[in-house]
C-alpha positions as CSV (number, residue, x, y, z in Angstrom):
1,M,38.7,-109.4,-134.4
2,A,35.0,-110.6,-133.2
3,L,34.9,-112.6,-136.1
4,R,38.1,-114.1,-135.3
5,F,37.3,-114.3,-131.1
6,G,34.1,-116.6,-132.6
7,A,36.2,-119.1,-134.7
8,D,38.7,-119.5,-132.5
9,M,36.3,-120.2,-129.9
10,L,35.1,-123.1,-132.3
11,T,38.2,-124.7,-134.2
12,L,41.1,-124.1,-131.7
13,P,42.5,-126.5,-128.8
14,P,42.6,-124.9,-125.8
15,T,46.8,-124.1,-125.2
16,Q,46.1,-122.1,-128.6
17,R,42.9,-120.9,-127.5
18,V,44.4,-119.4,-124.2
19,A,47.6,-118.2,-126.3
20,A,45.3,-116.3,-129.0
21,R,43.7,-114.5,-125.9
22,L,46.7,-114.0,-124.0
23,S,48.5,-112.4,-127.3
24,D,45.3,-110.3,-128.2
25,I,45.1,-108.8,-124.6
26,A,48.9,-108.1,-124.3
27,E,48.7,-106.4,-127.4
28,V,46.0,-104.1,-126.0
29,T,47.9,-103.4,-123.0
30,G,51.4,-103.4,-124.3
31,K,53.1,-101.0,-121.4
32,L,51.9,-103.1,-118.2
33,D,54.5,-105.4,-117.1
34,A,51.5,-108.3,-115.8
35,L,48.4,-108.8,-117.0
36,P,45.7,-108.6,-113.8
37,L,44.1,-112.0,-114.9
38,S,42.3,-114.8,-112.8
39,Q,42.4,-118.1,-114.3
40,Q,38.7,-117.6,-114.1
41,A,38.5,-114.6,-115.9
42,L,40.4,-116.2,-118.5
43,G,38.4,-119.1,-118.5
44,E,35.3,-117.0,-119.2
45,M,37.2,-115.3,-122.2
46,T,38.2,-118.6,-123.6
47,G,35.0,-120.9,-122.8
48,L,37.4,-123.3,-120.9
49,T,37.1,-124.2,-117.3
50,R,39.2,-123.3,-114.5
51,K,40.9,-126.8,-114.2
52,T,41.9,-126.8,-118.2
53,I,42.8,-122.8,-117.8
54,N,45.4,-124.0,-115.0
55,A,46.9,-126.9,-116.8
56,V,47.7,-124.8,-120.0
57,L,49.0,-121.7,-118.0
58,H,51.3,-124.4,-116.0
59,R,52.5,-125.9,-119.6
60,L,53.3,-122.2,-120.7
61,Q,55.1,-121.7,-117.3
62,A,57.2,-124.5,-117.8
63,D,58.1,-123.7,-121.4
64,K,59.3,-119.9,-119.9
65,V,56.7,-118.4,-122.3
66,L,55.1,-116.9,-119.1
67,L,55.0,-116.6,-115.2
68,C,52.1,-116.5,-113.2
69,D,50.9,-115.5,-109.9
70,Y,47.9,-115.1,-107.9
71,R,45.8,-113.2,-110.2
72,R,48.9,-111.7,-112.6
73,I,49.9,-113.3,-115.1
74,E,53.6,-112.1,-116.7
75,I,54.3,-112.4,-120.3
76,R,58.0,-113.5,-121.0
77,D,58.2,-114.1,-124.1
78,V,55.2,-112.8,-126.6
79,D,56.5,-114.0,-130.0
80,R,56.8,-117.2,-128.4
81,L,52.9,-117.0,-127.2
82,R,52.1,-116.0,-131.1
83,D,53.8,-118.9,-133.0
84,I,51.7,-121.3,-130.3
85,A,48.5,-119.5,-131.4
86,R,49.7,-119.5,-134.5
87,L,49.2,-115.6,-134.6
88,S,52.9,-115.1,-136.0
89,V,53.1,-113.0,-139.1
C-alpha cells in the first residue's frame, strides 16, 4: 500500500490522485455515510494544494461522483471513483 501511495504521488495527475486517495479511504471506512475530511487534509494526503483539491472536488461533484460539504465528502459512486483512479478491477 505504501509503495502504491508513493508511486501515485509521483505519477498520477491531480484528479486521479484525489480519486485514488478517496477510494482508498472509502474502502477502509466502508460503513460511513460521508468522510469527515477537509480539503486541507486531503491536500496533505495527496501532495496537492487546497486550491487544486477544491477544483478537483468541484469537477467530481459536477460529474455526480461525490457530494462535498464543509469538512465532509460523501461518495455517491465509488465504482466510478475507482475507474477515475484506474483502480477498477
